[in-house]
C-alpha positions as CSV (number, residue, x, y, z in Angstrom):
1,X,-37.8,65.5,-49.7
2,X,-37.9,62.9,-46.9
3,X,-40.8,62.8,-44.5
4,X,-40.7,61.6,-41.0
5,X,-44.1,60.8,-39.6
6,X,-46.1,61.3,-42.8
7,X,-49.4,61.1,-40.9
8,X,-48.2,63.6,-38.3
9,X,-47.6,66.3,-41.0
10,X,-50.9,65.5,-42.6
11,X,-52.5,66.0,-39.2
12,X,-50.6,69.3,-38.9
13,X,-51.9,70.4,-42.3
14,X,-55.4,69.3,-41.4
15,X,-55.2,71.3,-38.1
16,X,-53.7,74.4,-39.8
17,X,-56.6,74.3,-42.3
18,X,-59.1,73.9,-39.5
19,X,-57.6,76.7,-37.6
20,X,-57.7,79.2,-40.4
21,X,-61.2,78.1,-41.5
22,X,-62.7,78.1,-38.0
23,X,-61.3,81.6,-37.7
24,X,-63.7,82.6,-40.5
25,X,-66.8,80.9,-39.1
26,X,-66.3,82.1,-35.5
27,X,-65.4,85.7,-36.4
28,X,-68.3,86.0,-38.9
29,X,-70.7,84.6,-36.2
30,X,-69.4,87.0,-33.6
31,X,-69.1,90.0,-36.0
32,X,-72.6,91.4,-35.4
33,X,-72.0,91.5,-31.7
34,X,-68.5,93.0,-32.2
35,X,-70.1,95.7,-34.3
36,X,-72.7,96.6,-31.8
37,X,-70.4,96.5,-28.7
38,X,-67.5,98.4,-30.2
39,X,-69.8,100.7,-32.3
40,X,-67.8,100.0,-35.4
41,X,-70.4,99.5,-38.2
42,X,-68.7,102.1,-40.4
43,X,-65.3,100.4,-40.3
44,X,-66.5,96.7,-39.8
45,X,-65.1,95.6,-43.2
46,X,-61.6,96.5,-42.1
47,X,-61.7,93.7,-39.5
48,X,-61.7,91.3,-42.5
49,X,-59.9,93.5,-45.0
50,X,-56.7,94.2,-43.0
51,X,-56.3,90.5,-42.3
52,X,-56.7,89.6,-46.0
53,X,-54.7,92.6,-47.2
54,X,-51.5,91.8,-45.2
55,X,-51.8,88.1,-46.0
56,X,-52.1,88.9,-49.7
57,X,-48.9,91.0,-49.5
58,X,-46.9,88.3,-47.7
59,X,-48.2,85.3,-49.7
60,X,-45.8,85.6,-52.7
61,X,-42.8,86.3,-50.4
62,X,-43.6,83.1,-48.4
63,X,-44.1,81.1,-51.6
64,X,-40.7,82.2,-53.0
65,X,-38.9,81.6,-49.7
66,X,-40.4,78.1,-49.4
67,X,-39.1,77.2,-52.8
68,X,-35.7,78.6,-52.0
69,X,-35.1,77.4,-48.4
70,X,-37.7,74.8,-47.6
71,X,-41.2,74.6,-46.1
72,X,-40.8,73.7,-42.5
73,X,-39.3,76.8,-40.9
74,X,-41.5,79.1,-43.0
75,X,-44.6,77.1,-42.0
76,X,-43.8,77.2,-38.3
77,X,-43.0,80.9,-38.5
78,X,-46.4,81.6,-40.0
79,X,-48.1,79.5,-37.4
80,X,-46.3,81.3,-34.5
81,X,-47.3,84.8,-35.8
82,X,-50.9,83.6,-36.3
83,X,-51.1,82.4,-32.7
84,X,-49.6,85.7,-31.4
85,X,-52.0,87.8,-33.5
86,X,-55.0,85.7,-32.4
87,X,-54.1,86.1,-28.7
88,X,-53.8,89.9,-29.1
89,X,-57.1,90.1,-30.9
90,X,-58.7,88.4,-27.9
91,X,-57.4,91.3,-25.8
92,X,-58.5,94.1,-28.1
93,X,-60.5,96.8,-26.2
94,X,-61.8,98.7,-29.3
95,X,-62.4,98.3,-33.0
96,X,-59.2,100.1,-34.1
97,X,-57.0,97.9,-31.8
98,X,-58.7,94.8,-33.1
99,X,-57.9,95.8,-36.7
100,X,-54.3,96.4,-35.8
101,X,-53.9,93.0,-34.2
102,X,-55.7,91.4,-37.1
103,X,-52.8,92.7,-39.2
104,X,-50.4,90.5,-37.2
105,X,-52.7,87.5,-37.7
106,X,-52.6,88.2,-41.4
107,X,-48.8,88.2,-41.6
108,X,-48.9,84.6,-40.2
109,X,-51.9,83.6,-42.4
110,X,-49.9,84.6,-45.5
111,X,-47.6,81.6,-44.9
112,X,-50.2,79.0,-43.7
113,X,-52.6,78.5,-46.6
114,X,-50.2,78.5,-49.5
115,X,-47.8,76.1,-47.7
116,X,-50.6,73.6,-46.9
117,X,-51.2,73.4,-50.7
118,X,-47.5,73.3,-51.4
119,X,-46.7,70.5,-48.9
120,X,-49.5,68.4,-50.3
121,X,-48.1,68.9,-53.8
122,X,-44.7,67.8,-52.5
123,X,-45.9,64.6,-50.9
124,X,-48.5,63.4,-53.4
125,X,-48.8,62.8,-57.2
126,X,-51.2,64.6,-59.3
127,X,-53.6,61.6,-59.3
128,X,-53.6,61.5,-55.5
129,X,-53.8,65.2,-54.9
130,X,-57.5,65.6,-55.6
131,X,-58.5,63.1,-52.9
132,X,-56.0,64.5,-50.4
133,X,-57.3,68.0,-51.0
134,X,-60.8,66.7,-50.6
135,X,-59.8,65.0,-47.3
136,X,-58.2,68.2,-46.1
137,X,-61.4,70.0,-46.9
138,X,-63.1,68.0,-44.2
139,X,-61.4,70.5,-41.9
140,X,-63.6,73.1,-43.4
141,X,-66.7,71.0,-42.9
142,X,-65.8,70.4,-39.2
143,X,-65.0,74.0,-38.6
144,X,-68.3,75.0,-40.3
145,X,-70.2,73.0,-37.8
146,X,-68.0,73.7,-34.7
147,X,-67.4,77.4,-35.5
148,X,-70.9,78.7,-35.4
149,X,-71.8,76.5,-32.4
150,X,-68.7,77.4,-30.5
151,X,-68.7,81.0,-31.6
152,X,-72.4,81.4,-30.8
153,X,-72.0,79.8,-27.4
154,X,-69.0,82.0,-26.5
155,X,-70.8,85.2,-27.7
156,X,-74.0,84.3,-25.8
157,X,-72.4,83.1,-22.6
158,X,-68.9,84.6,-22.3
159,X,-67.6,87.4,-24.5
160,X,-66.7,87.9,-28.2
161,X,-63.0,88.3,-27.1
162,X,-62.8,84.6,-26.5
163,X,-63.5,83.7,-30.1
164,X,-59.9,84.5,-31.0
165,X,-58.4,82.5,-28.1
166,X,-59.5,79.2,-29.7
167,X,-56.6,79.5,-32.2
168,X,-53.9,79.4,-29.5
169,X,-54.1,75.7,-28.4
170,X,-54.8,74.6,-31.9
171,X,-51.7,76.5,-33.2
172,X,-49.4,75.2,-30.6
173,X,-50.5,71.6,-31.3
174,X,-49.9,72.2,-35.1
175,X,-46.4,73.5,-34.4
176,X,-45.6,70.5,-32.3
177,X,-46.8,68.1,-35.0
178,X,-44.9,69.9,-37.7
179,X,-41.7,70.0,-35.6
180,X,-41.9,66.3,-34.8
181,X,-43.3,64.8,-38.0
182,X,-42.0,67.0,-40.9
183,X,-38.4,66.3,-41.8
184,X,-37.6,68.8,-44.5
185,X,-34.5,67.8,-46.6
186,X,-35.0,70.7,-49.0
187,X,-31.5,71.6,-50.3
188,X,-30.7,75.0,-48.8
189,X,-28.6,77.5,-50.8
190,X,-25.7,79.3,-49.2
191,X,-26.8,82.6,-50.7
192,X,-30.4,83.6,-51.5
193,X,-30.9,86.1,-54.2
194,X,-33.8,87.9,-52.8
195,X,-35.6,90.2,-55.2
196,X,-35.9,93.1,-52.7
197,X,-37.0,95.6,-55.4
198,X,-39.7,93.2,-56.5
199,X,-40.9,92.6,-52.9
200,X,-41.0,96.3,-52.1
201,X,-42.8,97.3,-55.4
202,X,-45.3,94.4,-55.1
203,X,-46.1,95.3,-51.5
204,X,-46.8,98.9,-52.5
205,X,-48.8,97.7,-55.5
206,X,-51.0,95.4,-53.5
207,X,-51.3,97.8,-50.6
208,X,-52.5,100.7,-52.8
209,X,-54.8,98.4,-54.8
210,X,-56.5,97.1,-51.7
211,X,-56.6,100.5,-50.0
212,X,-58.4,101.8,-53.1
213,X,-61.2,99.3,-52.6
214,X,-61.3,99.7,-48.8
215,X,-61.5,103.4,-49.1
216,X,-64.6,102.9,-51.3
217,X,-66.2,101.1,-48.4
218,X,-65.8,104.1,-46.1
219,X,-68.9,106.0,-45.0
220,X,-67.4,109.2,-46.4
221,X,-65.0,108.8,-49.3
222,X,-62.1,111.1,-49.5
223,X,-61.8,111.5,-53.3
224,X,-58.4,113.3,-53.1
225,X,-56.9,110.4,-51.1
226,X,-58.6,108.0,-53.5
227,X,-56.9,109.7,-56.5
228,X,-53.5,109.6,-54.7
229,X,-53.9,105.9,-54.1
230,X,-54.7,105.3,-57.8
231,X,-51.6,107.2,-58.9
232,X,-49.5,105.2,-56.4
233,X,-51.0,102.0,-57.8
234,X,-50.0,102.8,-61.4
235,X,-46.5,104.0,-60.4
236,X,-45.8,100.9,-58.3
237,X,-47.1,98.7,-61.1
238,X,-44.6,100.2,-63.5
239,X,-41.9,99.9,-60.9
240,X,-42.8,96.3,-60.3
241,X,-42.8,95.3,-63.9
242,X,-39.4,96.9,-64.5
243,X,-38.0,95.3,-61.3
244,X,-39.1,91.8,-62.3
245,X,-37.6,92.1,-65.8
246,X,-34.2,93.0,-64.3
247,X,-34.2,90.6,-61.4
248,X,-31.9,87.6,-61.4
249,X,-34.3,85.6,-59.4
250,X,-37.7,87.4,-59.6
251,X,-40.3,86.8,-56.8
252,X,-43.1,86.9,-59.3
253,X,-42.5,85.0,-62.6
254,X,-44.6,86.9,-65.1
255,X,-43.9,84.2,-67.7
256,X,-46.4,81.9,-65.9
257,X,-49.2,84.3,-66.7
258,X,-48.4,84.1,-70.5
259,X,-50.1,80.7,-70.3
260,X,-53.8,81.6,-70.8
261,X,-55.0,78.6,-68.8
262,X,-52.9,79.5,-65.8
263,X,-54.1,83.1,-65.9
264,X,-57.7,81.9,-66.0
265,X,-57.2,79.8,-62.9
266,X,-56.0,82.9,-61.0
267,X,-59.0,85.0,-62.3
268,X,-61.5,82.3,-61.4
269,X,-60.0,82.0,-57.9
270,X,-60.1,85.8,-57.4
271,X,-63.7,86.3,-58.6
272,X,-65.3,83.4,-56.8
273,X,-63.4,84.0,-53.6
274,X,-64.8,87.5,-53.7
275,X,-68.3,86.2,-54.1
276,X,-67.7,83.6,-51.3
277,X,-66.7,86.3,-48.8
278,X,-70.1,88.0,-49.5
279,X,-71.9,84.9,-48.4
280,X,-69.6,84.4,-45.4
281,X,-70.0,88.0,-44.0
282,X,-73.6,88.9,-44.9
283,X,-75.5,85.7,-44.4
284,X,-75.0,85.8,-40.6
285,X,-75.8,89.5,-40.6
286,X,-78.9,88.9,-42.7
287,X,-80.3,86.2,-40.3
288,X,-79.5,88.0,-37.1
289,X,-80.8,91.4,-38.2
290,X,-83.9,90.3,-40.2
291,X,-84.9,87.0,-38.6
292,X,-83.6,87.8,-35.1
293,X,-82.1,84.4,-34.6
294,X,-79.2,83.8,-32.1
295,X,-75.6,84.2,-33.2
296,X,-74.9,80.5,-33.4
297,X,-78.0,79.7,-35.5
298,X,-77.1,82.5,-37.9
299,X,-73.6,81.3,-38.2
300,X,-74.8,77.8,-39.0
301,X,-75.9,79.0,-42.4
302,X,-72.2,78.6,-43.4
303,X,-72.2,74.9,-42.3
304,X,-73.9,73.4,-45.4
305,X,-71.5,75.3,-47.6
306,X,-68.4,73.7,-46.0
307,X,-69.9,70.3,-45.7
308,X,-70.9,70.2,-49.4
309,X,-67.5,71.7,-50.3
310,X,-65.9,68.7,-48.6
311,X,-68.2,66.1,-50.2
312,X,-67.9,67.6,-53.7
313,X,-64.1,67.7,-53.5
314,X,-64.0,63.9,-53.5
315,X,-65.5,63.9,-57.0
316,X,-63.1,66.4,-58.6
317,X,-60.6,63.8,-59.8
318,X,-63.4,61.7,-61.4
319,X,-65.1,64.7,-63.0
320,X,-61.8,65.9,-64.5
321,X,-61.3,62.4,-66.1
322,X,-64.8,62.2,-67.5
323,X,-65.5,65.7,-68.7
324,X,-63.7,68.6,-70.3
325,X,-62.7,71.2,-67.8
326,X,-64.1,74.0,-69.9
327,X,-67.5,72.4,-69.8
328,X,-67.3,72.0,-66.0
329,X,-66.2,75.5,-65.5
330,X,-69.0,76.9,-67.6
331,X,-71.7,74.7,-66.0
332,X,-70.7,75.4,-62.4
333,X,-70.2,79.2,-62.8
334,X,-73.6,79.3,-64.5
335,X,-75.2,77.4,-61.5
336,X,-73.5,79.8,-59.1
337,X,-75.0,82.8,-61.0
338,X,-78.5,81.3,-60.8
339,X,-78.1,80.5,-57.1
340,X,-77.1,84.1,-56.2
341,X,-79.9,85.8,-58.2
342,X,-82.9,85.0,-55.8
343,X,-81.0,86.8,-53.0
344,X,-81.2,90.1,-54.8
345,X,-85.0,90.0,-54.6
346,X,-85.6,88.1,-51.4
347,X,-88.2,89.8,-49.0
348,X,-88.4,89.6,-45.2
349,X,-90.7,86.6,-45.7
350,X,-88.1,84.6,-47.7
351,X,-88.1,81.2,-46.0
352,X,-85.0,80.7,-43.8
353,X,-84.6,77.1,-45.0
354,X,-83.6,78.5,-48.5
355,X,-80.5,80.1,-47.0
356,X,-79.2,76.7,-45.9
357,X,-80.1,75.2,-49.3
358,X,-78.4,77.9,-51.3
359,X,-75.3,77.7,-49.0
360,X,-75.1,74.0,-49.6
361,X,-75.4,74.1,-53.3
362,X,-73.0,77.1,-53.5
363,X,-70.4,75.2,-51.4
364,X,-70.6,72.1,-53.6
365,X,-70.0,74.3,-56.7
366,X,-67.2,76.2,-55.1
367,X,-65.6,73.0,-53.8
368,X,-65.4,71.6,-57.4
369,X,-64.3,74.7,-59.3
370,X,-61.7,76.0,-56.8
371,X,-60.1,72.6,-56.3
372,X,-59.9,72.2,-60.0
373,X,-58.2,75.6,-60.3
374,X,-55.6,74.7,-57.7
375,X,-54.8,71.3,-59.3
376,X,-54.5,72.8,-62.9
377,X,-52.3,75.7,-61.8
378,X,-49.9,73.4,-59.9
379,X,-49.6,71.0,-62.8
380,X,-48.8,73.8,-65.3
381,X,-45.5,74.7,-63.7
382,X,-42.2,72.9,-63.2
383,X,-41.9,71.1,-59.8
384,X,-39.4,73.7,-58.5
385,X,-42.1,76.4,-58.9
386,X,-45.0,74.6,-57.3
387,X,-44.6,76.7,-54.1
388,X,-44.8,79.9,-56.2
389,X,-47.8,78.6,-58.2
390,X,-49.6,77.6,-55.0
391,X,-49.0,81.1,-53.6
392,X,-50.4,82.7,-56.7
393,X,-53.6,80.7,-56.3
394,X,-53.9,81.8,-52.7
395,X,-53.0,85.3,-53.6
396,X,-55.8,85.4,-56.1
397,X,-58.2,84.1,-53.5
398,X,-57.0,86.6,-50.9
399,X,-57.1,89.6,-53.3
400,X,-60.6,88.7,-54.3
401,X,-61.7,88.6,-50.7
402,X,-59.9,91.7,-49.6
403,X,-61.0,93.8,-52.6
404,X,-64.6,92.7,-52.3
405,X,-64.9,93.3,-48.6
406,X,-64.3,97.0,-49.5
407,X,-66.8,96.9,-52.3
408,X,-69.4,95.1,-50.3
409,X,-68.8,97.5,-47.4
410,X,-69.4,100.4,-49.7
411,X,-72.6,98.9,-51.1
412,X,-73.8,98.1,-47.7
413,X,-73.1,101.6,-46.3
414,X,-74.7,103.3,-49.3
415,X,-77.7,101.0,-48.9
416,X,-78.0,102.0,-45.2
417,X,-77.6,105.7,-45.9
418,X,-80.1,105.5,-48.7
419,X,-82.6,103.8,-46.4
420,X,-82.1,106.4,-43.7
421,X,-82.7,109.2,-46.2
422,X,-86.0,107.7,-47.0
423,X,-86.9,107.1,-43.4
424,X,-85.7,110.1,-41.5
425,X,-87.3,109.0,-38.2
426,X,-84.5,106.4,-38.0
427,X,-80.8,107.1,-37.2
428,X,-77.5,105.3,-37.8
429,X,-77.2,104.4,-34.1
430,X,-80.5,102.5,-34.2
431,X,-79.3,100.5,-37.3
432,X,-76.0,99.8,-35.6
433,X,-77.7,98.2,-32.6
434,X,-80.3,96.5,-34.7
435,X,-77.7,94.5,-36.6
436,X,-77.1,92.1,-33.7
437,X,-79.9,89.9,-32.3
438,X,-78.1,89.8,-29.0
439,X,-77.8,93.5,-28.4
440,X,-80.8,95.0,-30.1
441,X,-83.3,96.6,-27.7
442,X,-87.0,96.2,-28.0
443,X,-88.4,98.4,-30.7
444,X,-92.0,99.1,-31.7
445,X,-93.3,96.9,-34.6
446,X,-93.5,100.0,-36.9
447,X,-89.8,100.9,-36.3
448,X,-88.8,97.2,-36.7
449,X,-90.5,97.0,-40.1
450,X,-88.6,100.2,-41.2
451,X,-85.3,98.9,-39.9
452,X,-86.0,95.6,-41.7
453,X,-86.4,97.5,-45.0
454,X,-83.3,99.6,-44.5
455,X,-81.0,96.6,-43.7
456,X,-82.6,94.3,-46.3
457,X,-82.2,96.9,-49.0
458,X,-78.5,97.3,-48.1
459,X,-78.0,93.5,-48.2
460,X,-79.7,93.3,-51.6
461,X,-77.0,95.8,-52.9
462,X,-74.3,93.4,-51.7
463,X,-75.9,90.4,-53.5
464,X,-76.3,92.3,-56.8
465,X,-72.5,92.4,-56.7
466,X,-72.1,88.8,-55.8
467,X,-74.3,87.8,-58.7
468,X,-72.3,90.0,-61.0
469,X,-69.0,88.3,-59.9
470,X,-70.5,84.9,-60.7
471,X,-71.6,86.1,-64.1
472,X,-68.2,87.6,-64.8
473,X,-66.6,84.2,-63.9
474,X,-68.9,82.6,-66.5
475,X,-67.6,85.0,-69.1
476,X,-64.0,84.5,-68.2
477,X,-64.4,80.7,-68.4
478,X,-65.6,81.1,-72.0
479,X,-62.0,81.9,-72.9
480,X,-60.7,78.7,-71.3
481,X,-59.0,76.5,-73.9
482,X,-58.1,73.6,-71.7
483,X,-60.0,70.4,-72.6
484,X,-59.3,67.7,-70.1
485,X,-56.8,66.7,-67.4
486,X,-55.0,64.6,-70.0
487,X,-54.1,67.7,-71.9
488,X,-52.2,69.2,-68.9
489,X,-48.5,68.4,-69.1
490,X,-45.9,69.3,-66.6
């Protein structure tokens, strides 16, 4: 593959990463206000889940297409859809419409993230890749600082609708840089053997799986519908396995998962990304609801995480040369478990400084372990399958986030309902308005104390699950056989 304007495409990758990461920090900062203005507390998890769900479904398809026909057109197509979805989200008049437009965003996002990893893998050797990934992570750090400040300013002075419009100019600039600087000489085939049966069955499989978890997050669970979804999931799984065995060019190479090390990288990415989304969604809600801080200040709790993620990424290559990867995985997943545990018991007097400290340490650990997983997974497959391997890593991350938004939503809703049962002088509408510091009306001290207890109890339920995910990661890493980077052969 020949590259015209190498720095231009690196800038495009950097901007694409910034655009998708600033989307997270701005939306999570604005989410309490969106919930209060659109009265959508009971379906708030779908704003995140539908975006993650559809990007999860499309990620393997984009990975396969990029290996077959090249990266450039697929990357630009994903960027264009992401821009359109972002613009429409900014126009959404209600929660349901916002969720529908987030789906369009997700179709585009399914191409962006895996292809940034794939293009980096195409351009750089294994030894260079860790530093380039670390450099690209500076986009997360910048967005972590700019997102809450910009998002908070927009929410406090304009309207939450404008938080989505920020992606439009960034996306157009990224498309321009890609079109000019990225000359893709990938050899195109005259006929592409698309595994349509595999695509269809995988889509039904992922959709039913994620719907199962999202239905669990509903305020009232329809158990008959839940049973139907479970049956659809098992039927589509059987259909998918049969389709992949018969396919001439399968979209999902099951052989890759016969390698224990590769499978563990996917599991680690899934579990820790699920834990990470708990921090990203519920830290801003925690600070706005309990500490009554402005939206931008609450969103800034995510900043130390991204900054330390960036910093720690530069040490990944050195760490993999000096220590066995199993030791690093066990140590870091153990630290993450210990970091999450205090949040399960934190009271209303828990010092706000600790949120920033925990976020920073958590970001450093995530930056090391998830970057390692990406590098190892890419290096375990032949070069012609790097796009597919990268998409599997992103799929694992997306599945973890999408599934856990539903589980966290269920835990949060059950916690709220339990609190309201114990304090019958409160109602759901009061809690709905209390979530956002910018829309909450003045309430008597006694009621505020009760609302604090209700919301904090629900948040504790969420972080019990976060802690469990980190502990489960520690257990999974015990089965890792991989010793050091030198043992990984292409």
